[in-house]
N, C-alpha and C positions, 0 to 999 in steps of 0.2 A: 543667493546673489552674490556672493563674493566671486567677484572679477580680476585676472591676473591683467595688470598694464603691463605690455612690452615694448622696449622699444623701438618704433616704425621706422620705415626706410627715411634717410635725412637726405636722400638725393644720388645720382648717377654713381655709380661705381663707389661709393660710401660705405664701408662693409664695418668698420668699428668707430669709436669716438671715445675721447675723455672725459668724463665728469670733472666739472669746474665747479659746480655747485648743486646742491638740491634743495629746493625751494619749499619743500614741506616735509612733514615728521608725522608720525604716528598719531593718529588723534584729528588731525586737520581736515576740515572738508574741503573738498575738489570738486569742479564742474568740467562738463565740456567743455576744452577749449583754451582751460587754465594753465599758465605754464608751471610744471610740475620740475623742471630738470633744465638746467643749461651742459652742453657739451660742447666738448672743442671738435672739429674736424681737421682732415688736412687744410681746408679752407677757410673757416672761420667757426666762430663761437653762437653755437645755434639756441634757442630756448625750444624745448620740447614741451606742446600741449598736452595736457590729458584727453583721452577718446572717453574717459568714463565718469560719472557724477555718483558723490557718496564720501565715504569716509575712508580715510587712510589707513588700515590695520596694520601694515608690515612696508617697510622700506628694506629693496633688497640690494644697493647699491651704494656706495660710499663715495665723498669727493676724493678726485685723485686717482681713481679705478678705470681699468679700460674695460668698454664695453663694447657688446657687438649685435648687429640690428637682430631684432628679434629675442632678445635678454630681457628677464624678468626684470622689471624694475619695480613695481608697486603692487601691493595687494590692496584693492579698495572693496569696502564693504557698500555696495551700493543698496541695500535697503533701506539705510538711510537718508535716502534720495529722498527731496521733498515731496516728490511726486504721488506718495500716499500715507499721508498723514495720519489717518486712520489706524493704519495698519503697524504703525511704531511700535505698540506697546507688543503685539504679538510676535514683531520681527526682532526685539532687543536682545531676544535670549540668542540669537542665530550668530552673533559675533564670539560669543564663547564656545557653542558648540563648533563653529567652524574655527576656532582659533589654532588647531593642525595643519590648517594649510600654510600658514606659512613656514613651519617646520617642512613640508613637503617642498616648498617653494625653491629652498637651494638646490633642492635635486633637481627639479625642472631646468633650474637656471646651470647646472652642470651639462646636464644634455643639450641645452642651446648652446653653449660655450663650445663643447668637444664635437657639436652636433654633426658627425660624420656618417648618415645613412649611405651615402653617394661612395666614401673611402674605401668601403671595403670593397667594393667593385673596383675602382682604380688598383686597391691592393692586391683583386686576382688578376690583373691585366699584368702586372710588374714581372711575375716569372716571362711572360712571353719575350721579353727583349732579355731576359737573364739565358735564354736559352742559347743565343746566338753564341755567346762568348767561346763556345767550345771552337767555332772557326777562327783563327788568331787574326788574320791578315783579312781575308775577305769581308770581315763582320760586319763594318762600318757602311760601304757600300750597298752589301744586302740588306741591312737591315734599313739604312735609307729608303730603297727602293720598296720596301714591304708597307712602309707607313702609307696610309691612305687620304690623302691630301691634295686640293685641286693645285693648281701651276701658281694662280695667282694667292694662296695660303704659301707655298714653299716659299716665292719670292719676297714676301711680308715677313717672313721667319729670318732668311737671310739678310735681310735689311736690317733688322733688330739684332742681327747677331744671336741667332737661336737655333739651335739643332734641333731639326724636326724631328726627329727621333726622341728626343728628349720629353716631348709636349704627347699629355695625354688626352686622345681625343674621346670627344662627349658628342660626336654626329652620328648620324648611324654607322651600326658595323665599327665603331669606334675611329669614326675618321676626324682627322685634325680638323677643325674652321679656324675663321680667323677671331674669335672671341677665344679658343683656346691658347691661340698665341698669346693673344693680349694678356690675359688671366697666369699665363707662364712668365711674362713680361714684369706685370704686377708685384707677383712671389718673389722671383727672382733679381728683380730690378736689372733685367738686360739679360743678354745671353750669357751660356755657362762658360766662356773664358772671363766676361767681364768680373762676375764674381768671384773667381776663383784668383784671379788679379789682385784684384783686390785686398783679397784678404789674406795674399804673398804679399804684400805691399804695406801692409798696416802691423808694426810689432804689436805683440802683447802687450796687456802692462805691466808683468810679471818681468819683461825683458826691460822695459822704460827706468821701470822703479831701481837698475843698477847704478841708473846714472842721477837718480835726486827722486826727491818725493813726486809724485803724481795724483791728481785728482779726476774722477769722473762724473762726468754729468750726464743725465740722462738728454737724450734728444727731443725735443719740445715734438708736436705732432706737425706744425709748421717747418720746421727745420728738417726731419724724416721727408716729408711731401716733397721740401725741394729736392732733397738729395735725390729722391727717386726720378722726381721729374728732369731733373740737370743730367743725371747719368745715363739717361731713356734719350734725352733729345741729341746727348751730344753723341752717342754710339748709333744712333740710326737716323739720323740729320744730316746730309753735308752740307752744310754752311761755309759762305763765304761774306766777307766782311768789307764794306764799302766806306772811305772815307773821303768829307769835303769840308768844309767850312764855309758860314754864312756870314756876310756882315751885317751885324746888326746894331749899326751905330744910330739910323735914324729910326729903328724900330724901337730901341731903348729909351729914344728922347720920347717917342709915344706913348709907351708904355707908362714912364713916368708923370707923362701928361695928363692921362686918362687914367691913371690908378683908383683917383678919389669917388670916380664914378663904378668901378667893380666894387671896392668898397661897403659903399653904401647898397645897392644889392647884395652884401652878406657875404660876398667873394673878395680876391686877392689877386689884381694882375700880373700873376707872373708869367715867366718866360713859358712855361709850361702851358698853362692855357691856352698863350697863342699859338703855339706848338701845336696843340690839339687841334684848333681850327683848321691849321694850315694842313695838316696829316687827314682830316676830314674832308679836305676838298681834293688832296691828293689821292685817296682812296677811290675817290668817285671817278677821278680822271685817268689812273694806274689800276683796275679792277683787278688785275692778275695779284694785285698784293694782298688783297683784301677775300683771297680764297682759301681753300682750304683741298689737302690732296686724298682721293678717296683711293688707295691701291688696291682692296678688294675689286672693286670693281673697275680700274681702272679710268678713273672720271675726276675731273677737276669741279670741287662745285665752287660757283661764285654766289657771294652773298650779297642780297639787293638790300643789307640794311648797313651804317655802321656803325660799330660801337667800338671804342676802343681801351685796351686796358693800360692804366695808370700804376707804374710798379711804386709802393708807399713802404717806407723805411720805420719798420716798427720795434717793440722793443723783445718782439717774439721772433722778428725776422722778415722776410720779403713777401709783404701780399699785393696781389696784383688785382682791385677793383675796376670793374668797368665801367665808362660812362656811354651812356646810350644815346645813339642817333646824332652824332656830333655833328655831320655833315648839315643838320636840318637846326643850329643851334648858334646864336651869335658870340663872341667871345664874353661878355661879359655874364651871362647865363652860364657859359661853360665856368669860367672863374668859380660864379658860385658853387656849380653842384661838384667842383674838383676839390673845393676847400672843405665841404659837406661830408663827400665820401672819404678822404683821407683823413678828417678827425673820427670819422666811424671805425678806420682800419684800427686806428691806435686806442678807441676806445675799447673794441674789440666787439664791436657791434655789426660789425658786415654779417649780412645773410648770405644764404648761397646764391641767392640772385643776384647778389652784389657782384659774386666771383665768377660767373657764368657768362659767356655769349663773344666776348671778344674775338676780333678777327684781323688785330695787330695789336702792338704793344709800344708803349713811350716808356724808356728809362731814363729819369734826368739825374745825373749826379753833379751839376752845375752847383751845386748848395755845399758841396762838401769838397771839392776841385777836381785835378785831374787834371791831364791832356787829351786823353782817348782812351775809350775801353773798347772791346768786343763785346756786347750782349747775345745769350743764346736764344736762339729761337726754341718757342716749346708750345705743346700743345697743339690744336689744330691750326694754327697760327703757320705762317709762313713768313714772316719777316719780321722784326722790332727794332726800333731807333734808338741808339742810345745820345745821350746830351751832355756834354763834357762843360766845363766853367769856360766862359768866355771871355777874353783876355785883349789887350789894347796892344795890336802890332802896328808898326809902320807899312803903308802899303803903297805902294807907287800908281799914284793918280795925276792926271795932267801935270806929267811933267817934274812931279815933284813926290818926295816921299810924305804923306802925310798919317797921322793918327787914325785908327779905324777899330773900332770892338769887332772882336772875330770871334764866333762861336762854333768851338768842335762839334760835328756830326759824323757818327757812324752808325751805318745800314746794315743789319746780320738778314741773310735772306738764305731759303731753302733752296740750293741749286735745283735738286731736282724739278722745279718749275719756273724757277727766276733766272734767266742768264745774265750775266756781267754787264752788257749791255742795257738789261731792262734794268738792273739795280744803279746804274749810272744815272739814266734820264729821270728815275724816279727820285735821287738824291738831290740833283742837280734842280730838280721844278721846286723842290722843298725849300730848298736854300734862296732860290729867286723869288719866292713867296716870302722870303722873310723880309728878305735885301730890300722887295719891292712889293709890299702890300697890294698896290693897284691892280697886279697881276691876280690877286683872287676873285679881284670884280669882271680881269677879262675872260678869265678861263674857270675860275673856280666853280 
């Protein structure tokens, strides 16, 4: 009746996590659905629920440990479950009899961690590319020609800076698929040239100690995920940034006037909440900015929902939770949701669902300062809006200079889908909606 509880699937493309808290210990009773572990993934802190009921006889992980999907977490004696009270005396000797199970468990744990039944197959394929080096100059082209991959896959690999002949194919007869290229990028952080350049440009700790004392700090999961995502985005997406400014003088007066209504609803009428509403309307009017590119099938995916990610600065790094159905909610509702989800991000309470599904992102650094910046597009999105701090400037109006509060905006977009004229029209519409909110009623 002893059951091994292993780390279940946590979400798409999540293969490992870091233990931030063990909620049970040996001798504790657990039931199906009870939280037994808190883990931190690239995106959020998640509570892992038990799928078994019984008494914990062994805990195989500890706080701070990196664990993988399928790794052994707990050993649970199900014979102590409430389902069979009369069988309890007969079952009591079972735990001592099965006491060796925890000793055998680490062996299973090692097997899962190293887990490479498939790797011998890939290891056997490595001699194939090793043979061509006998031909010095003709090797690269002939080798590339021998790699089995569809034209769309080859193009996808080129756009990511990946040498197609460096990718191990898992398709029929070793054919390289789109998933193989993605897996290669996830493992190597981009094309072969990128890691090599990164390694060459990063001095070792030994070299730096010549000039003074140094200190090393391990990257957090969030920082590692950010580094991978930004590196991949920079190397694979041709980005253009469009700049503009919005006159928010009247809008700021209205924001202060109606702020108490938002506070009464549990929110705060910040410029970000207002921009959220404007962007929701803009994405409905300009659907191309709420799309994704499917290179494998050479298609554009238009989303019929409007979910917007909002960058939140936390002590662990930048997190981007998504606000759902922005186009269908008023500003007060959005302000309350924004306040709640930002607090969840800072309290490490975000779930995976909170971090997924956005089709566009807003990054507002106005609270910190600065005049302009160029945010990077990442994930499946094609655009991101950067908001800097507004400042009072002299503006020529009606034959004289008058003080106006101007907000700098920067729109970065994927040039594979969005042209410069599209970007200028989108950003100008956003500026006009902020300057004249009546535009939302007319066109929103």
